[in-house]
C-alpha positions as CSV (number, residue, x, y, z in Angstrom):
1,M,356.7,217.1,147.8
2,S,359.3,219.0,146.0
3,R,363.2,218.4,146.9
4,Y,363.0,221.9,148.0
5,L,360.1,221.3,150.6
6,A,361.6,217.9,151.6
7,F,364.9,219.9,152.4
8,K,363.0,222.7,154.0
9,A,361.1,220.4,156.3
10,A,364.2,218.5,157.4
11,F,365.9,221.9,158.2
12,E,362.9,222.7,160.1
13,I,362.9,219.6,162.5
14,L,366.5,219.4,162.9
15,S,366.6,223.2,163.7
16,A,363.7,222.9,166.1
17,S,364.6,219.4,167.9
18,R,368.3,220.7,169.1
19,L,369.6,217.7,167.9
20,C,372.4,219.4,165.7
21,P,374.9,220.0,168.8
22,I,374.4,216.3,169.7
23,I,374.8,214.8,166.4
24,R,378.4,217.2,166.0
25,R,379.5,216.0,169.1
26,Q,378.9,212.2,168.4
27,S,380.4,212.6,164.8
28,A,384.0,211.7,163.9
29,A,383.9,214.9,161.3
30,K,387.0,217.1,161.5
31,G,385.2,219.9,160.1
32,L,383.6,221.1,157.0
33,I,384.0,223.4,153.9
34,F,381.2,226.0,153.1
35,T,380.5,226.7,149.6
36,L,379.3,230.1,148.7
37,H,379.0,232.4,145.3
38,R,377.3,235.7,145.6
39,V,376.9,237.8,148.5
40,L,374.2,240.7,148.0
41,P,372.1,242.6,150.4
42,D,369.1,242.7,147.8
43,I,365.9,240.8,148.4
44,P,365.8,238.4,145.2
45,A,362.8,239.2,142.9
46,D,359.9,236.6,142.7
47,F,361.7,235.2,139.6
48,A,365.1,234.3,140.9
49,P,365.9,230.9,140.6
50,N,369.2,231.4,141.0
51,A,368.7,232.9,144.5
52,I,370.1,229.7,146.0
53,L,373.6,230.9,145.0
54,Q,373.2,234.1,146.9
55,V,373.1,235.2,150.5
56,T,373.2,238.5,152.3
57,P,376.1,240.1,154.1
58,D,374.3,239.7,157.2
59,F,373.9,236.0,156.8
60,L,377.5,235.6,156.0
61,E,378.4,237.5,159.2
62,Q,376.0,235.5,161.3
63,A,377.4,232.3,160.1
64,I,381.1,233.3,161.0
65,I,379.9,234.4,164.5
66,K,378.0,231.1,164.8
67,A,380.8,229.0,163.7
68,R,383.3,230.4,166.2
69,A,380.8,230.5,169.2
70,D,380.2,226.9,168.4
71,G,384.1,226.1,168.8
72,F,384.9,226.0,165.1
73,D,388.2,227.7,164.1
74,I,387.8,229.4,160.8
75,V,391.0,228.2,159.0
76,D,392.3,228.6,155.4
77,L,392.8,225.3,153.2
78,D,396.4,224.5,154.1
79,E,395.4,224.4,157.9
80,A,392.4,222.3,157.1
81,V,394.6,220.0,155.2
82,T,397.0,219.7,158.2
83,R,394.0,219.1,160.9
84,T,392.4,216.4,158.4
85,K,395.7,214.3,158.0
86,N,396.5,214.6,161.9
87,P,394.7,211.8,164.1
88,D,395.5,213.9,167.1
89,S,393.6,217.3,165.6
90,T,390.3,217.7,167.5
91,R,389.2,221.3,167.5
92,P,386.8,221.3,164.4
93,F,387.2,223.7,161.5
94,V,385.3,225.6,158.9
95,V,386.9,226.6,155.5
96,L,385.0,229.7,153.7
97,T,385.2,229.2,149.8
98,F,383.8,231.5,147.2
99,D,383.2,230.0,143.6
100,D,383.5,232.4,140.3
101,A,385.0,235.5,141.4
102,Y,381.5,237.6,141.8
103,R,382.2,241.3,141.8
104,D,380.1,241.4,144.5
105,N,382.6,239.4,147.0
106,L,384.4,242.6,146.5
107,E,381.8,245.0,147.4
108,F,380.0,243.1,150.2
109,A,381.7,239.8,151.2
110,L,385.4,241.4,151.6
111,P,384.5,243.8,154.2
112,V,382.7,241.4,156.5
113,L,385.5,238.9,156.0
114,R,388.1,241.4,156.9
115,R,385.7,242.6,160.0
116,H,386.0,239.3,161.5
117,G,389.4,238.3,160.5
118,A,387.9,235.3,158.5
119,P,390.2,233.3,156.1
120,F,389.0,232.5,152.7
121,T,389.3,231.1,149.5
122,L,388.4,232.5,146.0
123,Y,388.1,230.3,143.0
124,V,388.7,231.9,139.8
125,P,387.7,231.0,136.3
126,T,390.1,232.9,134.3
127,G,388.0,232.9,131.0
128,L,385.2,234.8,132.9
129,V,387.7,237.2,134.3
130,D,388.4,238.1,130.9
131,A,384.7,238.4,130.0
132,K,385.3,235.5,127.4
133,G,382.7,233.0,128.7
134,E,379.1,233.0,129.7
135,I,377.5,232.8,133.1
136,W,375.0,231.2,131.4
137,W,372.7,230.0,134.4
138,Q,372.5,233.7,135.1
139,A,371.8,234.6,131.5
140,L,369.0,232.3,131.2
141,E,367.4,233.7,134.2
142,D,367.8,237.0,133.0
143,I,366.7,236.4,129.5
144,I,363.6,234.4,130.6
145,A,362.7,237.1,133.5
146,G,362.8,239.9,130.5
147,N,360.5,238.3,128.0
148,E,357.3,237.3,127.9
149,R,357.9,235.1,124.8
150,V,361.2,233.1,124.6
151,R,362.7,232.0,121.4
152,I,364.6,228.7,121.6
153,Q,366.5,227.6,118.7
154,D,366.5,223.8,118.0
155,G,368.9,223.5,115.1
156,S,367.6,225.5,112.2
157,V,364.2,225.5,113.7
158,G,363.1,228.5,116.2
159,Q,360.2,228.1,118.2
160,Y,358.7,230.1,121.1
161,A,358.2,229.4,124.6
162,E,355.6,231.2,126.7
163,A,357.1,233.1,129.7
164,E,354.2,235.3,130.8
165,T,353.3,234.3,134.1
166,L,355.6,233.5,137.1
167,A,354.8,229.9,136.9
168,Q,355.6,229.8,133.2
169,K,359.0,231.5,133.9
170,H,360.1,228.9,136.4
171,Q,358.9,226.1,134.2
172,L,360.9,227.1,131.6
173,F,363.9,227.8,133.3
174,S,363.8,224.2,134.9
175,K,363.4,222.7,131.6
176,L,366.0,224.9,129.8
177,Y,368.5,224.6,132.9
178,A,367.7,220.5,133.0
179,H,368.6,220.1,129.2
180,Y,371.7,222.3,129.1
181,R,373.1,220.3,132.2
182,T,372.5,216.8,130.0
183,I,374.0,218.0,126.4
184,P,377.8,218.3,125.8
185,E,379.3,221.7,126.4
186,T,380.2,222.4,123.0
187,E,376.0,222.1,122.4
188,R,375.1,223.8,125.6
189,V,377.7,226.9,124.6
190,A,375.8,226.8,121.3
191,A,372.5,226.9,122.6
192,I,373.1,229.5,125.3
193,R,374.7,231.7,122.5
194,A,371.4,231.2,120.1
195,L,369.3,232.0,122.7
196,A,371.4,235.2,123.6
197,D,371.4,236.2,119.9
198,A,367.5,236.0,119.6
199,H,367.1,238.2,122.4
200,D,369.6,240.7,121.6
201,F,371.6,239.9,125.0
202,D,375.0,240.9,125.1
203,L,377.0,237.8,126.9
204,A,380.0,239.4,127.1
205,A,378.7,242.7,128.8
206,H,376.6,240.3,130.9
207,C,379.7,238.3,132.3
208,R,381.5,241.7,132.7
209,S,379.1,243.4,134.7
210,L,379.0,240.0,137.2
211,I,382.8,239.1,137.6
212,M,385.5,240.9,138.7
213,D,388.3,241.9,136.1
214,W,392.0,241.4,137.1
215,D,392.7,244.9,138.7
216,E,389.7,244.2,141.0
217,L,391.1,240.8,141.8
218,S,394.4,242.4,142.9
219,A,392.6,243.4,146.3
220,F,392.2,239.7,146.8
221,V,395.6,238.6,145.9
222,S,397.2,241.3,148.3
223,E,394.5,240.3,151.1
224,P,396.6,238.0,153.5
225,L,393.1,236.5,154.5
226,C,392.7,235.1,151.0
227,T,393.9,232.0,149.2
228,I,393.2,232.5,145.4
229,G,392.5,229.0,143.9
230,A,391.9,227.8,140.2
231,H,388.5,227.0,138.9
232,T,389.1,226.3,135.1
233,V,389.5,228.9,132.3
234,H,385.6,228.6,131.1
235,H,383.7,227.1,134.1
236,Y,383.0,223.9,131.9
237,E,381.9,220.8,133.4
238,L,384.8,218.8,133.0
239,A,383.3,215.3,133.2
240,K,382.0,216.3,129.7
241,L,385.4,216.8,128.2
242,P,387.8,214.6,126.6
243,V,390.3,214.2,129.0
244,D,393.0,216.3,127.2
245,E,390.7,219.2,127.2
246,A,389.6,218.7,130.8
247,R,393.5,218.8,131.7
248,T,394.0,221.8,129.6
249,E,391.3,223.6,131.3
250,M,392.4,223.0,134.7
251,A,396.1,223.5,134.0
252,M,395.8,226.9,132.1
253,S,393.7,228.3,134.7
254,A,396.5,227.9,137.1
255,D,399.1,229.0,134.7
256,I,397.0,232.2,134.0
257,I,396.8,233.2,137.6
258,A,400.4,232.3,138.0
259,R,401.5,234.8,135.1
260,K,399.0,237.4,136.4
261,F,400.1,237.3,139.9
262,G,403.2,235.5,140.3
263,R,402.1,232.8,142.5
264,R,400.4,229.1,141.2
265,P,397.4,228.1,143.0
266,K,397.4,225.0,145.0
267,H,393.7,224.6,145.3
268,F,391.2,223.9,142.6
269,S,387.4,223.8,142.4
270,F,385.5,221.7,140.0
271,P,383.0,224.0,138.3
272,I,379.4,222.7,139.2
273,G,381.1,220.1,141.0
274,A,378.1,217.3,141.0
275,P,378.9,213.8,140.4
276,V,377.9,214.3,136.7
277,S,380.4,217.5,136.7
278,A,383.6,215.8,138.1
279,G,384.5,212.2,139.1
280,S,387.4,210.0,139.5
281,R,389.1,210.6,136.2
282,E,388.8,214.5,137.3
283,F,390.2,213.7,140.8
284,E,393.1,212.0,139.4
285,L,393.8,214.8,137.0
286,A,393.7,217.3,139.9
287,K,396.4,215.2,141.6
288,E,398.3,214.6,138.5
289,L,398.4,218.6,138.0
290,G,399.9,219.0,141.6
291,F,397.0,220.5,143.2
292,V,396.9,220.1,147.0
293,T,393.1,220.1,147.2
294,A,390.1,220.1,145.1
295,V,386.5,220.8,146.2
296,T,383.3,219.5,144.8
297,T,380.0,220.1,145.9
298,R,378.9,216.8,146.9
299,P,377.7,217.5,150.2
300,G,379.2,216.3,153.3
301,A,381.7,216.9,156.2
302,I,385.6,216.3,156.2
303,Y,386.7,213.1,157.9
304,Q,390.2,212.2,158.6
305,E,390.0,209.5,155.6
306,H,389.7,212.4,153.1
307,G,393.6,212.9,153.8
308,G,393.9,210.3,151.3
309,H,391.4,211.9,149.2
310,L,392.3,215.5,149.0
311,T,391.3,216.1,145.5
312,A,387.5,215.0,146.0
313,L,386.6,217.4,148.9
314,P,383.0,217.6,149.9
315,R,381.4,220.7,150.6
316,V,378.2,222.3,152.4
317,S,376.4,225.1,150.4
318,L,375.2,227.9,152.1
319,N,372.1,227.9,150.3
320,G,370.3,231.2,149.6
321,N,367.0,229.9,150.3
322,F,367.9,228.8,153.8
323,Q,369.1,232.1,155.2
324,K,367.6,231.6,158.9
325,R,369.4,232.1,161.7
326,R,368.3,229.0,163.3
327,Y,369.4,227.0,160.3
328,L,373.0,227.4,160.9
329,D,373.0,224.8,163.5
330,V,372.1,222.4,160.7
331,F,374.6,223.9,158.2
332,L,377.3,223.4,160.8
333,T,376.6,219.7,161.5
334,G,378.3,218.4,158.3
335,A,377.6,214.9,159.4
336,V,373.9,215.7,158.3
337,F,375.1,216.4,154.9
338,S,377.0,213.3,154.7
339,A,373.9,211.3,155.0
340,L,373.2,212.6,151.5
341,N,376.2,210.8,150.4
342,G,374.6,207.5,151.8
343,Y,376.5,207.9,155.1
344,R,379.7,207.4,153.2
345,K,382.4,209.4,154.8
346,V,384.4,209.6,151.4
347,N,382.5,209.7,148.2
348,A,385.3,209.9,145.4
349,A,383.9,207.7,142.7
């Protein structure tokens, strides 16, 4: 059984069993932090492997309503920190976080958040805002979607991969995505640029079409509900970088935001955020650089013990492949996701 089908089965069993409210009542979790990326009303195409990063405005609204109906307060990160560290705080919380500053957040997410008075955090990768980086995961999807044969450059040798059928496209995406995640960032950048060049694909224009510019971001800076967080300059997986380069990526992103908007971010999100993307070295760097919190994509709820590990916070991804109203019970049961960490409350290694 594939990982996706296993998760789907687990979601169905948990949502049908009505165990989630019981698990929540028994859990010592203080709350949870949701990860979101894109918010779009469109139905994804048949080939859309990045649809996991996309939810509809309606599902976002359902999540907000359901969280509050179940007794959760939707709070900003500063309040979440206060409650996490306070042993007497018992009312559960949800924090909404959006990574990457996608333009659709302005058009489709912000109206929902304003309508419900829901605080949220927007993590900004400054180089992408300047269109000086690559949304490489989406570029990979779009290049494969638009071609029946894909030219892949391997050093000085080019080879073609068939991508005519839906199955071939999915297979090729999975193969290349996994490869790009395992190689050094310099090699990954070179590989995606070679792939783009081979198909006359303008990476800068692609980035500009997807990510807000500084003028558009100003709408969020002036929004009382919004907390702006840092998300590196180039959206690199920091654990793959030498320590000085990783530190520069983190510090410079906060410096640029401070120069642009007059406030230095106190909160940080690790790009991609998996264990291979950010680990104990990066957690210490975030602390060293003065960030109050830093979030990963390691799954799990927030516990009082996280008060001593605020730069290694887990999140729960609102996954685009699981947008059924009944699944919200599962998403809101953060302790279920902590099981993916081996039932450890804190995973900061």
